[in-house]
DODRENPA-459038 format. One line per field, with one value per atom (N, C-alpha, C): atom name; residue in three letters; residue number from 1; x, y, z. Coordinates in steps of 0.2 Angstrom, whole numbers, plus 2048, in hexadecimal, padded with zeros to 3 digits. Layout:
N
atome CA  ...
residu ALA  ...
num NUM  ...
u X  ...
v Y  ...
w Z  ...
***
This chain:
131
atome N  CA  C  N  CA  C  N  CA  C  N  CA  C  N  CA  C  N  CA  C  N  CA  C  N  CA  C  N  CA  C  N  CA  C  N  CA  C  N  CA  C  N  CA  C  N  CA  C  N  CA  C  N  CA  C  N  CA  C  N  CA  C  N  CA  C  N  CA  C  N  CA  C  N  CA  C  N  CA  C  N  CA  C  N  CA  C  N  CA  C  N  CA  C  N  CA  C  N  CA  C  N  CA  C  N  CA  C  N  CA  C  N  CA  C  N  CA  C  N  CA  C  N  CA  C  N  CA  C  N  CA  C  N  CA  C  N  CA  C  N  CA  C  N  CA  C  N  CA  C  N  CA  C  N  CA  C  N  CA  C  N  CA  C  N  CA  C  N  CA  C  N  CA  C  N  CA  C  N  CA  C  N  CA  C  N  CA  C  N  CA  C  N  CA  C  N  CA  C  N  CA  C  N  CA  C  N  CA  C  N  CA  C  N  CA  C  N  CA  C  N  CA  C  N  CA  C  N  CA  C  N  CA  C  N  CA  C  N  CA  C  N  CA  C  N  CA  C  N  CA  C  N  CA  C  N  CA  C  N  CA  C  N  CA  C  N  CA  C  N  CA  C  N  CA  C  N  CA  C  N  CA  C  N  CA  C  N  CA  C  N  CA  C  N  CA  C  N  CA  C  N  CA  C  N  CA  C  N  CA  C  N  CA  C  N  CA  C  N  CA  C  N  CA  C  N  CA  C  N  CA  C  N  CA  C  N  CA  C  N  CA  C  N  CA  C  N  CA  C  N  CA  C  N  CA  C  N  CA  C  N  CA  C  N  CA  C  N  CA  C  N  CA  C  N  CA  C  N  CA  C  N  CA  C  N  CA  C  N  CA  C  N  CA  C  N  CA  C  N  CA  C  N  CA  C  N  CA  C  N  CA  C  N  CA  C  N  CA  C  N  CA  C  N  CA  C  N  CA  C  N  CA  C  N  CA  C  N  CA  C  N  CA  C  N  CA  C  N  CA  C  N  CA  C  N  CA  C
residu MET  MET  MET  SER  SER  SER  ASP  ASP  ASP  GLN  GLN  GLN  PRO  PRO  PRO  PRO  PRO  PRO  PRO  PRO  PRO  ASP  ASP  ASP  GLU  GLU  GLU  GLU  GLU  GLU  GLN  GLN  GLN  MET  MET  MET  ARG  ARG  ARG  GLU  GLU  GLU  ALA  ALA  ALA  LEU  LEU  LEU  ALA  ALA  ALA  GLN  GLN  GLN  LEU  LEU  LEU  ARG  ARG  ARG  VAL  VAL  VAL  GLU  GLU  GLU  ASP  ASP  ASP  ILE  ILE  ILE  LEU  LEU  LEU  LEU  LEU  LEU  HIS  HIS  HIS  THR  THR  THR  ALA  ALA  ALA  VAL  VAL  VAL  THR  THR  THR  LEU  LEU  LEU  VAL  VAL  VAL  ASN  ASN  ASN  LEU  LEU  LEU  ALA  ALA  ALA  GLY  GLY  GLY  ARG  ARG  ARG  ARG  ARG  ARG  LEU  LEU  LEU  THR  THR  THR  VAL  VAL  VAL  PRO  PRO  PRO  GLU  GLU  GLU  GLU  GLU  GLU  LYS  LYS  LYS  ASP  ASP  ASP  LEU  LEU  LEU  GLU  GLU  GLU  GLN  GLN  GLN  ALA  ALA  ALA  ARG  ARG  ARG  SER  SER  SER  GLY  GLY  GLY  ILE  ILE  ILE  GLU  GLU  GLU  ALA  ALA  ALA  VAL  VAL  VAL  ARG  ARG  ARG  ALA  ALA  ALA  LEU  LEU  LEU  LEU  LEU  LEU  PRO  PRO  PRO  LEU  LEU  LEU  CYS  CYS  CYS  PRO  PRO  PRO  GLU  GLU  GLU  GLU  GLU  GLU  GLU  GLU  GLU  ALA  ALA  ALA  ALA  ALA  ALA  PRO  PRO  PRO  ILE  ILE  ILE  ARG  ARG  ARG  GLU  GLU  GLU  ALA  ALA  ALA  LEU  LEU  LEU  SER  SER  SER  GLN  GLN  GLN  LEU  LEU  LEU  GLN  GLN  GLN  MET  MET  MET  ILE  ILE  ILE  TYR  TYR  TYR  VAL  VAL  VAL  ARG  ARG  ARG  GLU  GLU  GLU  THR  THR  THR  GLY  GLY  GLY  ALA  ALA  ALA  GLY  GLY  GLY  ALA  ALA  ALA  PRO  PRO  PRO  PRO  PRO  PRO  ALA  ALA  ALA  GLY  GLY  GLY  GLY  GLY  GLY  ARG  ARG  ARG  PRO  PRO  PRO  GLU  GLU  GLU  GLY  GLY  GLY  THR  THR  THR  GLU  GLU  GLU  GLN  GLN  GLN  LYS  LYS  LYS  GLU  GLU  GLU  ASP  ASP  ASP  ALA  ALA  ALA  ALA  ALA  ALA  ALA  ALA  ALA  ALA  ALA  ALA  ALA  ALA  ALA  GLU  GLU  GLU  ALA  ALA  ALA  GLU  GLU  GLU  GLU  GLU  GLU  ARG  ARG  ARG  ALA  ALA  ALA  LYS  LYS  LYS  ALA  ALA  ALA  ARG  ARG  ARG  SER  SER  SER  LYS  LYS  LYS  ILE  ILE  ILE  TRP  TRP  TRP  THR  THR  THR  PRO  PRO  PRO  PRO  PRO  PRO  GLY  GLY  GLY  THR  THR  THR  SER  SER  SER
num 1  1  1  2  2  2  3  3  3  4  4  4  5  5  5  6  6  6  7  7  7  8  8  8  9  9  9  10  10  10  11  11  11  12  12  12  13  13  13  14  14  14  15  15  15  16  16  16  17  17  17  18  18  18  19  19  19  20  20  20  21  21  21  22  22  22  23  23  23  24  24  24  25  25  25  26  26  26  27  27  27  28  28  28  29  29  29  30  30  30  31  31  31  32  32  32  33  33  33  34  34  34  35  35  35  36  36  36  37  37  37  38  38  38  39  39  39  40  40  40  41  41  41  42  42  42  43  43  43  44  44  44  45  45  45  46  46  46  47  47  47  48  48  48  49  49  49  50  50  50  51  51  51  52  52  52  53  53  53  54  54  54  55  55  55  56  56  56  57  57  57  58  58  58  59  59  59  60  60  60  61  61  61  62  62  62  63  63  63  64  64  64  65  65  65  66  66  66  67  67  67  68  68  68  69  69  69  70  70  70  71  71  71  72  72  72  73  73  73  74  74  74  75  75  75  76  76  76  77  77  77  78  78  78  79  79  79  80  80  80  81  81  81  82  82  82  83  83  83  84  84  84  85  85  85  86  86  86  87  87  87  88  88  88  89  89  89  90  90  90  91  91  91  92  92  92  93  93  93  94  94  94  95  95  95  96  96  96  97  97  97  98  98  98  99  99  99  100  100  100  101  101  101  102  102  102  103  103  103  104  104  104  105  105  105  106  106  106  107  107  107  108  108  108  109  109  109  110  110  110  111  111  111  112  112  112  113  113  113  114  114  114  115  115  115  116  116  116  117  117  117  118  118  118  119  119  119  120  120  120  121  121  121  122  122  122  123  123  123  124  124  124  125  125  125  126  126  126  127  127  127  128  128  128  129  129  129  130  130  130  131  131  131
u CEB  CEE  CED  CED  CEC  CF3  CF2  CF8  CF9  CF5  CF6  CFB  CFF  D04  D00  D03  CFF  CFF  CFA  CF9  CFF  D01  D07  D04  D09  D07  D02  D03  CFE  CF7  CF6  CF0  CED  CF1  CEF  CEC  CF0  CED  CE7  CE6  CE0  CDA  CDB  CD6  CD4  CD9  CD8  CD4  CD5  CD2  CCB  CC9  CC2  CBE  CC2  CBF  CBB  CB5  CB2  CB1  CB1  CB0  CAA  CA4  C9E  C9F  CA4  CA5  CA9  CAD  CB1  CAC  CA8  CA3  C9E  C9C  C97  C9B  CA1  CA5  CA6  CA8  CAA  CA4  C9E  C98  C96  C96  C95  C9A  CA0  CA5  CA3  CA2  CA0  C99  C94  C8E  C90  C94  C96  C9A  C9F  CA3  C9E  C9A  C96  C91  C8F  C8A  C8E  C94  C98  C99  C9B  C9C  C95  C90  C89  C87  C89  C86  C8A  C91  C95  C98  C96  C97  C9F  CA3  CAA  CAD  CAA  CAC  CA8  CA3  C9E  CA2  CA0  CA3  C9E  C9A  C95  C97  C9D  CA0  CA2  CA5  CA7  CA1  C9C  C96  C93  C92  C90  C94  C9A  C9E  C9D  C9C  C9B  C94  C8F  C89  C89  C8C  C8D  C90  C96  C9A  C95  C91  C8D  C88  C85  C80  C83  C89  C8D  C8E  C90  C91  C8B  C86  C80  C7E  C7E  C7B  C80  C86  C8B  C8B  C87  C87  C81  C82  C7C  C76  C71  C6A  C68  C68  C66  C6A  C70  C74  C74  C72  C72  C6C  C67  C61  C63  C67  C68  C6C  C71  C75  C71  C6C  C67  C63  C61  C5D  C61  C67  C6C  C6E  C6F  C70  C6A  C64  C5E  C5E  C5F  C60  C65  C6B  C70  C6E  C6B  C69  C64  C5F  C5A  C5E  C63  C67  C6B  C6E  C71  C6D  C67  C62  C60  C5F  C5D  C63  C69  C6F  C71  C70  C71  C6B  C65  C60  C5E  C62  C61  C5A  C57  C51  C4B  C4C  C46  C41  C3A  C35  C35  C33  C34  C2F  C30  C2B  C24  C20  C19  C16  C1B  C19  C1B  C19  C1A  C16  C19  C15  C11  C0B  C06  C09  C08  C0A  C11  C14  C1B  C1B  C16  C16  C16  C11  C11  C17  C1B  C21  C26  C26  C2B  C2A  C23  C22  C24  C23  C25  C2C  C30  C37  C3A  C37  C39  C37  C32  C30  C35  C37  C3C  C43  C45  C4B  C4B  C46  C45  C46  C43  C43  C4A  C4E  C55  C59  C58  C5C  C5B  C55  C53  C57  C57  C5A  C62  C65  C6C  C6D  C69  C6A  C6A  C66  C65  C6B  C6F  C74  C7A  C7C  C81  C88  C8D  C94  C97  C9A  C9E  CA5  CAA  CB1  CB3  CB7  CB8  CBB  CB9  CBC  CB9  CB3  CB0  CA9  CA7  CA1  CA2
v 6AA  6B0  6B2  6B9  6BC  6BD  6BC  6BD  6C5  6C9  6D0  6D3  6D8  6DB  6E0  6E1  6E6  6ED  6F1  6F8  6FC  700  704  70B  70F  715  71A  71A  71E  71B  715  711  713  712  714  71B  720  727  727  724  725  722  71C  719  71E  721  725  72B  72E  734  732  72C  72B  729  728  726  72B  72A  72F  72D  732  731  72D  72E  72A  723  721  71A  717  71A  717  717  71B  71B  715  714  70E  708  707  701  700  705  703  701  704  702  6FB  6F9  6F2  6ED  6EF  6EB  6EA  6EF  6EF  6EB  6EB  6E7  6E0  6DE  6D7  6D5  6D9  6D6  6D5  6DA  6DA  6D4  6D2  6CD  6C6  6C6  6C0  6BF  6C4  6C4  6C2  6C3  6C1  6BA  6B8  6B2  6AC  6AD  6A7  6A5  69F  69D  69E  69B  69C  6A3  6A8  6AF  6B3  6B0  6B4  6B9  6BF  6C4  6CA  6CA  6CF  6D6  6D7  6DE  6E0  6DC  6DE  6E0  6DC  6DD  6E3  6E5  6EB  6F1  6F1  6F6  6F7  6F2  6F2  6F5  6F3  6F6  6FE  700  707  70B  708  70B  70C  707  708  70D  70D  713  719  71A  721  723  71E  71F  720  71D  71E  725  72A  730  734  731  734  731  72B  728  72B  72A  72D  729  72D  72A  724  726  721  71A  71A  714  711  714  712  70D  70D  709  702  6FE  6F7  6F7  6FB  6FB  6FC  701  702  6FC  6F8  6F2  6ED  6EC  6E7  6E9  6EF  6F1  6F0  6F1  6EF  6E8  6E4  6DD  6DB  6DE  6DD  6DF  6E4  6E7  6E2  6DF  6DA  6D4  6D2  6CC  6CD  6D3  6D5  6D4  6D7  6D8  6D0  6CC  6C5  6C2  6C3  6BF  6C2  6C8  6CB  6CB  6CA  6CB  6D2  6D7  6DE  6E0  6E4  6E7  6E2  6DD  6D8  6DA  6D9  6DC  6D7  6DA  6D6  6D0  6CB  6C6  6C8  6C5  6C6  6CC  6CD  6D2  6D9  6DE  6E5  6E8  6ED  6F1  6F5  6F7  6FB  702  705  70B  70B  705  704  706  703  704  70B  70F  716  71A  718  71B  71A  713  711  715  716  719  720  724  72B  72B  726  727  726  721  720  726  729  72F  735  736  73B  739  733  731  732  730  732  739  73D  745  747  744  746  744  73E  73C  741  743  747  74E  750  757  756  750  74F  74F  74B  74B  751  756  75C  761  760  764  763  769  768  76A  766  768  76C  771  775  776  775  776  77C  77C  782  787  78E  793  794  791  792  795  797  79A  7A2
w 590  58F  588  588  581  57E  577  573  571  573  572  577  575  579  57E  584  588  585  586  583  585  580  580  584  585  589  585  57F  57B  57B  57B  57B  582  587  58E  58E  58C  58C  588  582  57F  583  586  58A  590  593  599  597  591  58E  58D  58C  58A  591  596  59C  5A0  5A3  5A6  5AE  5B2  5B9  5BB  5B7  5B8  5B7  5B2  5B0  5B6  5B9  5BF  5C5  5C6  5CB  5CA  5C4  5C3  5C4  5C1  5C1  5C8  5CC  5D3  5D7  5D6  5D9  5D8  5D1  5CF  5D2  5D3  5D6  5DD  5E1  5E8  5E9  5E4  5E5  5E4  5DF  5DE  5E4  5E7  5ED  5F3  5F4  5FA  5F9  5F3  5F2  5F4  5F2  5F3  5FB  5FE  605  609  606  609  607  601  5FF  5FE  5FD  5FC  603  605  60C  60E  60A  60B  60B  608  608  60D  610  614  619  619  61D  61E  623  623  624  627  628  621  61D  617  612  613  60F  611  618  61A  617  617  615  60D  60A  602  601  605  604  606  60B  60D  607  605  5FF  5F9  5F7  5F1  5F3  5F9  5FA  5FA  5FC  5FB  5F4  5F0  5E9  5E4  5E6  5E1  5E0  5E4  5E3  5DE  5DD  5D8  5D1  5D1  5CA  5C6  5BF  5BB  5BD  5BE  5C0  5BB  5B5  5B0  5B0  5B2  5B2  5B9  5BE  5C5  5C7  5C3  5C5  5C6  5C2  5C3  5CA  5CB  5D1  5D7  5D7  5DC  5DE  5D9  5DA  5DD  5DB  5DE  5E5  5E6  5ED  5F2  5EF  5F3  5F5  5F0  5F1  5F6  5F6  5FB  602  602  609  60C  608  60A  60D  609  60B  611  612  618  61E  61D  623  625  620  621  625  622  625  62C  62E  634  639  636  63B  63D  63A  63B  638  63C  63A  63A  63D  63D  642  640  645  64B  651  657  656  65B  65B  65C  659  659  654  650  64B  64C  648  649  64E  652  657  653  656  653  651  64B  649  645  646  643  63C  638  631  62F  632  630  632  637  639  634  632  62C  626  624  61E  61E  624  625  624  628  627  620  61D  616  611  612  60F  610  617  618  615  615  612  60B  608  600  5FF  603  602  603  608  609  603  601  5FB  5F5  5F4  5EE  5EF  5F5  5F7  5F5  5F7  5F6  5EF  5EB  5E4  5E0  5E3  5E0  5E1  5E6  5E7  5E2  5DF  5DA  5DD  5DC  5DE  5D9  5DC  5D7  5DA  5D6  5D8  5DC  5E1  5E5  5E0  5E1  5DD  5D7  5D5  5CF  5D0  5D6  5D7  5D8
***
């Protein structure tokens, strides 16, 4: 336990005045990455549905996070997705390897997805009534 008294109302106001939405988004994304990781890797806490929900939530938050601070979260998310696929067997190639042409189709799909993400990032939200 700490010997410090809890913050008073004025200290709380000062702390809130310095807080940015981006800080909360980043903190939430990191918390979700950690929770999803535990749900995938800690045997007594394993819950694939919770892990999937956490992964999807991080994917939804990432476009809202500052790009320069989101890179480590994006990397952790990528690792979580690979672990999830390994744990569930989802997305595994059929027995005997990949069907012919699958790699080209996957590359085209990945390029299309990257283009869609770039479009989504370029859209600027403006509050109603300000345009």
